[in-house]
C-alpha positions as CSV (number, residue, x, y, z in Angstrom):
1,M,-32.4,2.1,72.1
2,R,-32.3,2.8,68.4
3,I,-32.1,-0.6,66.6
4,P,-30.5,-0.9,63.2
5,K,-32.8,-2.4,60.5
6,H,-30.0,-4.3,58.8
7,I,-26.8,-5.7,60.3
8,G,-23.9,-7.0,58.3
9,V,-21.5,-9.5,59.9
10,I,-17.9,-10.1,59.0
11,P,-16.9,-13.2,61.1
12,D,-13.1,-12.9,60.9
13,G,-10.3,-14.5,62.9
14,N,-11.1,-18.2,62.4
15,R,-7.6,-19.1,61.3
16,R,-5.9,-17.0,63.9
17,W,-8.1,-18.6,66.5
18,A,-7.1,-22.1,65.4
19,E,-3.4,-21.3,65.5
20,S,-3.8,-19.8,69.0
21,K,-5.2,-23.1,70.1
22,G,-2.3,-25.1,68.5
23,L,-4.5,-26.3,65.7
24,T,-4.1,-26.1,61.9
25,K,-5.8,-23.1,60.3
26,E,-8.7,-25.0,58.7
27,K,-9.9,-26.2,62.1
28,G,-11.2,-22.7,62.9
29,Y,-14.0,-22.6,60.4
30,M,-16.6,-25.1,61.6
31,I,-16.3,-23.8,65.1
32,G,-17.7,-20.5,63.9
33,T,-21.1,-21.9,62.9
34,E,-22.6,-22.0,66.4
35,P,-21.7,-18.4,67.1
36,G,-23.5,-17.6,63.8
37,L,-26.7,-19.3,65.1
38,A,-26.4,-17.5,68.5
39,L,-26.1,-14.1,66.8
40,F,-29.1,-14.9,64.6
41,K,-31.2,-15.6,67.7
42,L,-30.1,-12.4,69.3
43,C,-31.0,-10.4,66.2
44,K,-34.4,-12.0,66.1
45,E,-34.9,-11.3,69.8
46,V,-34.4,-7.5,69.4
47,G,-36.3,-7.2,66.1
48,I,-33.6,-6.9,63.5
49,Y,-35.3,-6.9,60.0
50,E,-32.4,-8.2,58.0
51,L,-29.0,-9.9,58.7
52,T,-26.2,-10.6,56.3
53,Y,-23.3,-12.9,57.0
54,Y,-20.0,-12.8,55.0
55,G,-19.3,-16.5,54.3
56,F,-16.4,-16.7,51.8
57,T,-15.3,-14.6,48.9
58,V,-14.0,-15.4,45.4
59,D,-10.5,-14.3,46.7
60,N,-10.8,-16.7,49.6
61,T,-10.9,-19.7,47.2
62,K,-7.3,-19.0,46.4
63,R,-6.3,-20.4,49.8
64,P,-4.9,-23.9,50.3
65,V,-7.3,-26.6,49.3
66,E,-7.8,-27.9,52.9
67,Q,-8.9,-24.4,54.0
68,R,-11.2,-24.0,51.0
69,K,-12.9,-27.3,51.8
70,A,-13.2,-26.4,55.4
71,F,-14.8,-23.0,55.0
72,T,-17.1,-24.3,52.2
73,E,-18.3,-27.1,54.5
74,A,-18.8,-24.6,57.3
75,C,-20.9,-22.3,55.1
76,I,-23.1,-25.3,54.0
77,H,-23.6,-26.3,57.7
78,A,-24.4,-22.7,58.7
79,V,-27.0,-22.3,56.1
80,K,-28.6,-25.6,56.9
81,L,-28.6,-24.6,60.6
82,L,-30.5,-21.4,59.7
83,S,-32.9,-23.3,57.6
84,N,-34.2,-24.9,60.8
85,E,-35.1,-21.5,62.2
86,D,-37.9,-19.0,61.4
87,A,-36.1,-17.1,58.6
88,E,-36.3,-16.0,55.0
89,L,-33.0,-17.3,53.6
90,L,-31.0,-16.2,50.5
91,V,-27.5,-17.2,49.5
92,I,-25.7,-14.7,47.2
93,G,-22.6,-15.4,45.2
94,N,-21.2,-16.6,41.9
95,S,-23.2,-19.8,41.5
96,D,-21.8,-20.4,38.0
97,S,-18.4,-21.1,39.4
98,P,-17.3,-24.6,40.4
99,M,-16.3,-23.0,43.8
100,F,-19.9,-22.5,44.6
101,P,-21.2,-25.4,46.7
102,E,-23.9,-27.4,44.9
103,E,-25.7,-28.0,48.2
104,L,-26.5,-24.3,48.4
105,L,-27.9,-23.9,44.9
106,P,-31.5,-24.3,46.2
107,Y,-31.0,-21.3,48.4
108,T,-30.0,-18.9,45.6
109,T,-33.7,-17.7,45.5
110,R,-35.1,-16.5,48.7
111,K,-37.1,-19.1,50.6
112,T,-39.1,-18.9,53.8
113,F,-38.4,-21.4,56.6
114,G,-40.6,-22.0,59.6
115,K,-42.7,-18.8,60.2
116,G,-40.2,-16.6,58.4
117,G,-39.9,-13.1,59.7
118,I,-36.2,-12.1,59.6
119,R,-34.4,-11.9,56.2
120,V,-31.1,-13.6,56.3
121,N,-28.5,-13.3,53.5
122,F,-25.4,-15.4,53.3
123,L,-22.6,-14.3,51.0
124,V,-20.9,-17.4,49.5
125,N,-18.3,-17.3,46.8
126,Y,-19.1,-13.6,46.7
127,G,-17.0,-11.0,44.9
128,W,-17.6,-7.3,44.7
129,E,-16.6,-7.3,41.0
130,W,-19.0,-10.1,40.3
131,D,-21.7,-8.2,42.1
132,L,-21.1,-5.0,40.2
133,S,-20.4,-6.5,36.8
134,Y,-23.7,-5.2,35.3
135,L,-23.0,-1.6,36.3
136,K,-21.4,-0.7,32.9
137,M,-24.9,-1.2,31.5
138,A,-26.2,1.6,33.7
139,K,-24.5,4.4,31.7
140,N,-26.9,7.0,30.3
141,T,-29.9,5.5,32.0
142,K,-32.4,6.9,34.5
143,R,-32.8,3.6,36.3
144,N,-31.6,3.2,39.9
145,I,-28.0,1.9,40.2
146,T,-29.3,-0.9,42.5
147,D,-31.2,-2.4,39.5
148,Y,-27.8,-3.4,38.1
149,I,-26.2,-5.2,41.0
150,K,-26.6,-8.9,41.5
151,S,-27.3,-8.4,45.2
152,K,-30.2,-6.1,44.5
153,D,-32.5,-8.1,46.8
154,V,-30.4,-7.0,49.8
155,S,-31.2,-3.7,51.5
156,R,-28.9,-0.9,52.7
157,V,-26.8,-2.0,55.6
158,D,-27.1,0.2,58.7
159,L,-24.4,-1.5,60.9
160,I,-21.5,-3.7,60.0
161,I,-19.8,-5.6,62.8
162,R,-16.4,-7.2,62.2
163,W,-14.7,-9.6,64.5
164,G,-11.0,-10.3,64.5
165,G,-9.7,-6.7,64.8
166,R,-9.2,-5.9,61.1
167,R,-10.4,-2.5,60.1
168,R,-11.5,-3.0,56.5
169,L,-14.6,-4.0,54.6
170,S,-12.9,-6.6,52.5
171,G,-15.4,-6.0,49.6
172,F,-18.5,-6.5,51.7
173,L,-21.6,-5.3,49.7
174,P,-20.0,-2.1,48.4
175,V,-23.3,-0.5,47.3
176,Q,-25.4,-1.4,50.4
177,S,-22.5,-0.4,52.8
178,I,-22.0,3.1,51.5
179,Y,-23.5,4.7,54.6
180,S,-23.0,1.8,57.1
181,D,-21.6,2.4,60.5
182,F,-18.6,0.1,61.1
183,Y,-17.9,-1.5,64.5
184,V,-14.8,-3.6,65.1
185,I,-14.4,-6.3,67.8
186,D,-10.8,-7.4,68.5
187,D,-11.8,-10.9,69.7
188,Y,-11.8,-13.6,67.1
189,W,-15.1,-14.8,65.7
190,P,-15.0,-18.3,67.4
191,D,-14.7,-16.4,70.7
192,F,-18.1,-14.7,70.1
193,K,-20.0,-13.6,73.2
194,P,-23.5,-12.0,73.4
195,Q,-21.8,-9.1,75.1
196,H,-20.2,-8.2,71.7
197,F,-23.6,-7.8,70.2
198,W,-25.0,-5.7,73.0
199,E,-22.0,-3.4,73.0
200,A,-22.2,-2.9,69.3
201,L,-25.9,-1.9,69.6
202,E,-25.1,0.5,72.4
203,W,-22.3,2.0,70.3
204,Y,-24.6,2.3,67.3
205,D,-27.3,4.0,69.4
206,H,-24.9,6.9,70.1
207,Q,-23.9,7.5,66.4
208,D,-25.1,10.5,64.5
209,I,-27.0,9.0,61.6
210,T,-27.4,11.7,58.9
211,L,-26.9,9.6,55.6
212,G,-25.0,12.6,54.3
213,G,-27.7,15.1,55.0
């Protein structure tokens, strides 16, 4: 089986999952941290080189305060869970904003935990406009466009997997995702099953990867 080098993860459907269980929307976020760890272990098992999670966006911070607090706490917990694993961790997002959690500031430069090995990126208070804000400086230059994005330490994404049934990228790493294959799972993220991952890999294995050539 052909394995993608870099997988992007959009873990959507947390609020809809909570409502389906008769809970308030904010209750759906923390429950998604364990699936994130389970997916990390599966990626490590098959030899994925890099893994990027979509935590929360700048636009997400416009949600009601109880939801904002809940997804912020979930992201902090998720990053700390991953710091107990063999991984090279990096948190990417607008850390100059008060919406960026102070607890994650130490992770804004890549750090190796345990034996390292798999690169893990976590997008926190991330916005595509923030990421691309330096691009206007790239006019009339021969330098690579990736030199002007704030997520330049993140490699091209081969496969993006989105839970929750929505068929949109929602601003996920626009430069790195330009040639990504996009696989959608209708189940909500808190209902993650290993089968989802294996089915996504099987689907990817049958795609015709040309990168425009």
